[in-house]
C-alpha positions as CSV (number, residue, x, y, z in Angstrom):
1,M,101.6,83.7,19.4
2,A,100.6,86.3,22.0
3,H,97.1,87.3,23.1
4,L,95.3,84.2,21.9
5,D,91.6,84.2,21.3
6,V,91.1,80.4,21.3
7,V,93.1,77.3,22.4
8,V,92.0,74.0,21.0
9,I,93.0,70.9,23.0
10,G,93.4,67.9,20.7
11,S,94.3,67.8,17.0
12,G,91.9,65.2,15.6
13,P,90.0,66.2,12.5
14,N,87.3,67.9,14.6
15,G,89.8,69.9,16.6
16,L,91.6,71.0,13.4
17,A,88.3,71.8,11.7
18,A,87.3,74.0,14.7
19,A,90.6,75.8,14.6
20,I,90.4,76.4,10.9
21,H,86.9,77.8,11.0
22,L,87.9,80.1,13.9
23,L,91.0,81.3,11.9
24,Q,88.8,82.0,8.9
25,A,86.8,84.3,11.2
26,G,89.9,86.2,12.0
27,L,90.6,84.8,15.5
28,R,94.0,83.9,16.9
29,V,94.2,80.2,17.5
30,R,96.6,77.7,19.0
31,V,96.1,73.9,18.8
32,V,97.7,71.9,21.6
33,E,98.3,68.1,21.1
34,A,99.6,65.6,23.7
35,A,101.1,63.3,21.1
36,S,104.1,63.8,18.9
37,E,102.0,64.1,15.7
38,P,98.5,65.4,15.0
39,G,95.6,63.4,13.8
40,G,93.8,61.5,16.6
41,G,92.1,58.7,14.8
42,T,93.6,59.5,11.4
43,R,97.3,58.6,12.1
44,T,99.3,56.2,9.9
45,A,102.3,54.2,11.1
46,E,104.7,51.3,10.2
47,L,103.1,48.9,12.6
48,T,104.4,45.7,11.2
49,L,107.5,46.0,8.9
50,P,109.5,48.9,7.4
51,G,107.8,50.3,4.3
52,F,104.3,49.0,5.3
53,R,102.1,52.0,6.2
54,H,99.1,51.1,8.3
55,D,96.1,53.3,9.3
56,V,96.0,53.1,13.1
57,C,92.3,53.7,13.3
58,S,90.2,55.1,10.4
59,A,90.8,53.9,6.9
60,A,88.0,54.5,4.4
61,H,86.5,58.0,4.4
62,P,83.1,58.4,2.6
63,L,82.1,61.2,5.0
64,G,85.6,62.8,4.6
65,V,85.3,63.3,0.9
66,L,81.6,64.4,1.2
67,S,82.0,66.5,4.4
68,P,80.1,69.8,3.9
69,F,82.9,71.7,5.7
70,F,86.0,69.9,4.3
71,R,84.6,70.4,0.7
72,T,84.9,74.1,1.2
73,L,88.6,74.0,2.2
74,R,90.3,72.9,-1.1
75,L,92.5,70.4,0.9
76,E,93.9,69.1,-2.4
77,D,95.9,72.3,-2.5
78,H,97.5,71.0,0.7
79,G,98.4,67.6,-0.6
80,L,95.4,65.5,0.1
81,R,94.5,63.0,-2.6
82,W,91.5,60.7,-2.4
83,V,91.9,57.3,-4.0
84,T,88.6,55.9,-5.1
85,P,88.1,52.1,-5.4
86,A,86.0,50.3,-8.0
87,A,83.5,49.5,-5.2
88,A,82.7,50.8,-1.7
89,V,81.8,47.5,0.0
90,A,81.9,43.8,-0.5
91,H,80.0,41.4,1.7
92,P,80.9,37.8,1.3
93,L,78.4,35.1,2.0
94,D,79.2,31.4,2.7
95,D,76.9,29.8,0.2
96,R,76.6,32.3,-2.7
97,P,78.5,35.1,-4.4
98,A,79.5,38.2,-2.4
99,V,77.2,41.2,-2.4
100,I,78.9,44.3,-3.9
101,L,78.1,47.9,-3.3
102,W,79.0,49.3,-6.7
103,P,79.1,53.0,-7.6
104,S,76.2,52.4,-10.0
105,V,72.8,51.9,-8.3
106,Q,71.6,50.0,-11.3
107,K,74.5,47.6,-11.3
108,T,74.1,47.0,-7.5
109,A,70.4,46.6,-7.8
110,S,70.7,44.2,-10.7
111,E,72.7,41.8,-8.5
112,L,70.1,41.8,-5.8
113,G,67.6,39.9,-7.8
114,S,63.9,40.5,-6.9
115,D,65.0,43.0,-4.2
116,G,66.6,45.3,-6.8
117,P,63.5,47.6,-7.2
118,A,63.1,48.0,-3.4
119,Y,66.8,48.8,-3.1
120,R,66.5,51.5,-5.7
121,R,63.5,53.0,-3.9
122,M,65.6,53.1,-0.7
123,V,68.7,54.9,-2.0
124,E,67.8,56.8,-5.2
125,P,65.8,59.7,-3.6
126,F,68.7,60.5,-1.2
127,L,71.4,60.0,-3.8
128,R,69.8,62.7,-5.9
129,H,69.9,65.0,-2.9
130,I,73.1,63.8,-1.1
131,D,74.4,67.3,-0.3
132,E,71.1,68.4,1.2
133,L,70.8,65.2,3.2
134,L,74.3,65.5,4.7
135,N,74.0,69.2,5.4
136,D,71.2,68.3,7.8
137,A,72.2,64.9,9.0
138,L,75.7,66.0,9.9
139,A,74.4,68.8,12.1
140,P,73.1,69.2,15.7
141,L,69.4,68.9,16.4
142,R,67.8,72.0,14.8
143,W,65.1,72.9,12.2
144,P,66.5,71.4,9.0
145,R,67.3,73.5,6.0
146,H,65.9,70.8,3.7
147,P,62.9,69.5,5.7
148,F,61.4,67.5,3.0
149,I,64.5,65.5,2.3
150,L,65.3,65.0,6.0
151,G,61.7,64.2,6.7
152,R,61.7,61.5,4.0
153,F,64.9,60.1,5.5
154,G,63.4,60.1,9.0
155,L,60.5,58.0,7.9
156,S,62.9,55.0,7.6
157,A,65.9,56.2,9.7
158,W,64.0,56.1,13.0
159,R,63.5,52.3,12.6
160,S,65.8,49.5,13.7
161,A,68.1,48.2,11.0
162,V,66.8,44.7,11.5
163,G,63.2,45.7,11.2
164,L,63.7,47.9,8.1
165,A,65.8,45.2,6.4
166,R,63.3,42.5,7.0
167,D,60.3,44.6,5.9
168,T,62.1,46.0,2.8
169,F,64.0,43.0,1.4
170,N,63.1,39.4,0.9
171,R,66.5,37.9,0.0
172,T,69.7,37.2,2.0
173,E,71.9,39.4,-0.2
174,A,70.2,42.8,0.2
175,R,69.5,42.2,3.9
176,A,73.2,41.4,4.4
177,L,74.4,44.4,2.5
178,F,72.2,46.8,4.5
179,I,72.8,45.2,7.9
180,G,76.6,45.3,7.4
181,C,76.5,49.1,6.7
182,A,74.2,49.6,9.7
183,A,76.6,47.6,12.0
184,H,79.2,50.4,11.8
185,G,77.1,51.9,14.6
186,I,78.5,49.4,17.1
187,Q,75.2,48.7,19.0
188,P,72.4,46.2,18.8
189,L,70.8,46.3,15.4
190,E,67.3,45.9,16.9
191,N,67.7,49.4,18.4
192,P,65.6,52.3,17.0
193,L,67.5,54.6,14.7
194,T,70.1,52.0,13.6
195,A,68.6,52.0,10.2
196,A,69.8,55.6,9.7
197,L,73.5,54.6,9.4
198,G,72.6,51.8,7.0
199,I,70.9,54.2,4.6
200,I,73.6,56.8,4.9
201,F,76.4,54.4,4.2
202,L,74.6,52.8,1.2
203,V,74.0,56.2,-0.3
204,T,77.6,57.4,0.2
205,G,78.8,54.2,-1.4
206,H,77.2,55.3,-4.6
207,A,78.0,59.0,-4.2
208,A,81.7,58.6,-3.3
209,P,82.7,54.9,-3.1
210,W,84.5,54.9,0.2
211,P,87.9,56.3,-0.7
212,V,91.2,56.1,1.1
213,A,93.7,58.9,1.5
214,E,96.8,58.4,-0.7
215,G,99.8,57.7,1.6
216,G,97.6,56.9,4.6
217,S,94.9,58.5,6.6
218,S,97.6,60.8,8.2
219,A,97.4,62.7,4.9
220,I,94.1,64.2,6.2
221,P,95.5,65.9,9.3
222,R,98.6,66.8,7.4
223,A,96.5,68.8,4.9
224,L,94.5,70.4,7.6
225,V,97.6,71.4,9.5
226,S,99.0,72.9,6.3
227,L,95.9,75.0,5.9
228,L,95.9,75.9,9.6
229,R,99.4,77.3,9.4
230,R,98.7,79.1,6.1
231,L,95.8,80.9,8.0
232,G,98.2,81.9,10.8
233,G,97.3,79.2,13.3
234,E,99.8,77.4,15.6
235,L,100.2,73.8,16.4
236,V,102.1,72.7,19.6
237,L,102.9,69.0,19.9
238,N,104.1,66.8,22.8
239,Q,102.1,68.9,25.3
240,P,99.8,66.8,27.4
241,V,97.2,68.9,29.2
242,R,96.2,67.8,32.7
243,S,94.7,71.1,34.0
244,L,93.5,74.4,32.7
245,S,96.4,76.0,34.5
246,Q,98.8,74.6,31.9
247,L,97.1,76.5,29.1
248,P,97.9,80.0,28.0
249,P,95.3,82.8,28.7
250,A,92.6,82.8,26.0
251,R,89.0,83.9,25.5
252,A,87.8,80.4,24.9
253,Y,89.0,76.7,25.2
254,V,87.7,74.1,22.8
255,F,88.2,70.4,23.7
256,D,88.6,67.7,21.1
257,T,88.7,65.1,23.8
258,S,86.4,62.7,25.6
259,P,84.0,64.0,28.2
260,R,86.0,62.2,30.8
261,A,89.1,64.3,29.8
262,V,87.1,67.5,30.0
263,V,86.1,66.7,33.6
264,E,89.7,65.8,34.6
265,I,91.3,68.9,33.0
266,C,88.7,71.5,33.8
267,G,87.9,70.3,37.4
268,Q,86.3,73.1,39.4
269,A,86.0,75.4,36.4
270,L,82.8,73.4,35.7
271,P,79.9,73.1,38.1
272,G,79.7,69.8,40.0
273,A,76.3,68.9,38.6
274,Y,77.5,69.3,35.0
275,R,80.6,67.3,35.7
276,R,78.5,64.5,37.1
277,R,76.4,64.5,33.9
278,L,79.5,64.3,31.8
279,E,80.7,61.4,33.9
280,R,77.5,59.5,33.1
281,F,78.3,59.7,29.4
282,R,78.2,56.2,27.9
283,Y,81.1,55.3,25.7
284,G,80.0,51.8,24.5
285,P,81.9,48.8,23.2
286,G,85.5,48.7,22.0
287,V,87.3,47.1,19.1
288,F,90.1,44.5,18.6
289,K,92.2,45.3,15.5
290,L,94.7,43.4,13.4
291,D,97.1,44.9,10.8
292,W,98.9,42.6,8.3
293,A,101.9,43.0,6.1
294,L,101.2,40.6,3.2
295,S,103.3,39.1,0.4
296,G,100.4,39.5,-2.0
297,P,96.7,40.6,-2.3
298,I,94.1,38.7,-0.3
299,P,93.1,35.6,-2.4
300,W,89.3,36.0,-2.1
301,R,87.2,33.1,-3.2
302,D,85.0,35.6,-5.0
303,S,87.6,37.7,-6.9
304,R,85.1,40.6,-7.2
305,I,85.8,41.4,-3.5
306,S,89.1,42.8,-4.5
307,A,87.2,45.7,-6.1
308,A,86.1,47.1,-2.7
309,S,88.0,49.2,-0.2
310,T,85.9,47.7,2.7
311,V,84.8,44.2,3.3
312,H,82.1,43.2,5.8
313,L,82.7,39.7,7.2
314,G,79.8,38.5,9.3
315,G,77.4,36.4,7.2
316,D,73.7,37.1,6.9
317,L,71.4,39.4,8.8
318,N,70.6,37.0,11.6
319,R,74.2,36.2,12.4
320,I,75.4,39.8,12.3
321,A,72.6,40.9,14.5
322,A,73.2,38.1,17.0
323,A,76.9,38.9,17.1
324,E,76.4,42.6,17.7
325,R,73.8,41.9,20.4
326,T,76.1,39.4,22.2
327,M,79.0,41.9,22.0
328,Y,76.9,44.7,23.4
329,D,75.8,42.5,26.3
330,G,79.5,42.2,27.3
331,R,80.4,38.8,25.8
332,H,82.6,37.9,22.9
333,P,80.7,36.2,20.1
334,D,82.2,33.1,18.5
335,R,82.0,34.7,15.1
336,P,82.1,38.5,15.5
337,F,81.2,41.0,12.9
338,I,84.5,42.1,11.2
339,L,85.3,45.1,9.1
340,L,88.3,44.7,6.8
341,C,90.1,47.3,4.7
342,Q,92.5,46.6,1.9
343,Q,93.9,50.0,1.2
344,S,97.0,48.9,-0.7
345,L,95.0,47.5,-3.6
346,F,94.2,51.1,-4.6
347,D,97.1,53.0,-3.1
348,P,100.5,51.4,-3.9
349,T,102.3,53.9,-1.6
350,R,101.1,51.7,1.4
351,A,103.6,48.9,0.8
352,P,106.8,47.9,-1.0
353,T,106.3,46.9,-4.6
354,G,104.4,43.7,-5.0
355,R,103.5,43.7,-1.3
356,H,100.2,44.6,0.4
357,T,98.7,45.8,3.7
358,A,95.3,45.0,5.2
359,Y,93.6,45.6,8.4
360,A,90.5,44.2,10.2
361,Y,88.7,44.9,13.4
362,A,85.9,43.4,15.4
363,H,83.6,45.0,17.8
364,V,84.2,43.7,21.4
365,P,83.0,44.5,24.9
366,A,84.5,47.6,26.5
367,H,87.9,47.1,28.2
368,S,88.4,43.7,26.5
369,D,92.0,42.5,26.6
370,L,91.2,39.3,24.6
371,D,93.5,38.7,21.6
372,L,91.2,37.7,18.7
373,T,94.0,37.1,16.2
374,H,93.0,33.5,15.5
375,T,89.3,34.4,15.3
376,L,89.8,37.2,12.8
377,E,92.3,35.3,10.6
378,A,90.0,32.2,10.6
379,E,87.1,34.4,9.2
380,V,89.3,35.8,6.5
381,E,90.7,32.3,5.6
382,R,87.1,31.1,5.3
383,Q,86.5,33.5,2.4
384,A,90.1,33.6,1.1
385,P,91.8,30.2,1.4
386,G,95.5,30.5,1.6
387,F,95.4,34.0,3.3
388,R,97.5,32.9,6.3
389,D,100.3,31.8,3.9
390,L,100.6,35.5,2.8
391,V,101.1,37.0,6.2
392,L,104.6,38.4,6.6
393,A,103.9,40.1,9.9
394,R,101.0,41.1,12.0
395,H,100.2,43.7,14.7
396,A,97.4,43.3,17.1
397,I,95.8,45.9,19.4
398,T,93.1,45.1,22.0
399,A,90.4,47.4,23.3
400,V,92.6,48.0,26.4
401,D,95.6,48.8,24.1
402,F,93.5,51.3,22.2
403,E,92.8,53.2,25.4
404,R,96.5,53.2,26.3
405,Y,97.3,54.5,22.8
406,N,94.7,57.2,23.0
407,P,93.0,57.9,26.3
408,N,90.0,59.4,24.5
409,Y,89.2,55.9,23.4
410,V,87.6,55.1,26.7
411,G,87.4,51.3,27.1
412,G,88.6,51.0,23.5
413,A,85.6,52.8,22.1
414,I,86.7,54.5,18.8
415,S,83.3,55.9,18.1
416,G,83.2,58.8,20.6
417,G,80.3,57.3,22.5
418,V,77.1,55.4,22.1
419,T,74.7,56.8,19.5
420,D,71.5,55.1,20.5
421,A,68.1,56.9,20.9
422,L,68.9,57.9,24.5
423,Q,72.2,59.6,23.6
424,L,72.1,60.5,19.9
425,F,70.4,63.9,20.5
426,T,71.8,64.6,24.0
427,R,75.5,64.1,23.5
428,P,77.4,64.7,25.6
429,V,74.5,66.0,27.8
430,A,71.1,67.4,27.1
431,R,71.7,71.0,26.4
432,L,70.3,73.6,23.9
433,D,73.8,74.1,22.5
434,P,75.6,70.8,23.0
435,Y,79.0,72.3,22.3
436,T,78.8,74.8,25.1
437,T,79.3,74.2,28.9
438,P,78.1,76.2,31.9
439,N,81.5,77.9,31.8
440,P,81.2,80.5,29.0
441,K,84.9,79.9,28.1
442,I,84.8,76.1,27.8
443,F,83.5,74.3,24.7
444,M,83.6,70.7,23.3
445,C,84.1,69.6,19.7
446,S,84.9,65.9,19.8
447,A,82.9,63.0,18.4
448,A,81.1,63.0,21.8
449,T,79.1,66.0,20.4
450,P,76.8,66.0,17.4
451,P,76.8,64.6,14.8
452,G,79.1,62.0,16.3
453,A,81.8,59.7,14.9
454,G,83.4,59.9,11.4
455,V,86.2,61.8,9.8
456,H,84.1,64.7,8.6
457,G,85.1,67.6,10.9
458,M,81.5,68.7,11.4
459,C,81.6,68.4,15.2
460,G,84.5,70.9,15.1
461,F,82.7,73.1,12.6
462,W,79.6,73.4,14.6
463,A,81.5,73.9,17.9
464,A,83.4,76.8,16.2
465,R,80.1,78.4,15.3
466,S,79.1,78.2,18.9
467,V,82.4,79.8,20.0
468,L,81.9,82.7,17.5
469,R,78.4,83.3,18.7
470,R,79.6,83.4,22.3
471,L,82.5,85.7,21.6
472,S,80.4,88.0,19.6
473,G,77.9,88.3,22.4
474,S,75.1,86.8,20.4
475,G,74.8,83.4,22.1
């Protein structure tokens, strides 16, 4: 492709989303990827045994199926099939039945006892306006298009998850369900704004019960690449980029990478003061992850847990909050908060007939090289006696390993960077247009930009809008 308008560096969902939106506007676009396949955090591989397909990073995709941009692309025409479980989340508790996030608000609330009415008041107003909420919540800081919905959301979202849960609910079950969803933010749950993610994930659990992609998460970039090529775009694999001089001439360069990589690649093309600000970007904790090839489904003590694509292992509010605080302070908790996905229960293409896959990960301090295999398996065994007897093979990856696998996961951080009150609205730096840089040809579109982590492509979509404004001379 000659005479390029835009080169996108990195082929995660955000990079591909940016490229597609730019192609839709009639620009000539090339995507350059260092690895041998596209996808970033949405790759799938046979990590354990032949025929067992494991998601390397992301697994369940509520924001993928509900993404305001992805929903306009008709990705089903390019082979993407969402597989919806019977429930989004199950949260086992040691001394009582598990809490289940069912598609039905009424059914979920009915199992929360006296907290049922409060639960309905929390989620129903946003469920009725889920499209409006996500259109504003998955956007950079701006005047909202639906100010009343976002304003109502903000009344609770600004609070800490611990504070909102304790003030809203009286029972262990509802508090645990809420805090488990909020803990996806990978930060202390006493921090302001941590309630926002808890509400969003509860609402998405009813709107689109946390689906998996048929065949593995790699089906998402595969569909995006198919559309990219139909629109005339180009994807180049196996091309690591270490300096701008390696890239072809173009009117703009869009980075689906960490801020650290932008500094290393762009060098003197960016002012020193701006580079130093990018270097101060905080990436946050990492993760330790286990993948299993299993001879059968996980034998949960509460069989209803098998209805959910995602299982939160961590106990009650107090224990989860303590574990996340300990982890964030740089220490490994004895019983960490664990997120487990059991994709093959709903997608039989993931494993040979009669066999299953599962994965689990725990939040750990950045740059951790500690192998937590025994810890994670002990927590699963606690809720599913006999689990270890089903393990045919396992694959472990530490936080340090994650960064080796993908240098954009700095310190093993898969989230694109901390989203606390100090960095949520100033990522990657405080700037009126966060996707731009002082160099008018260089842009950023990774999860280090708003709205942050998640397989939704919205960072790429908004970055592409910034590119189009700049190239048209209007921004």
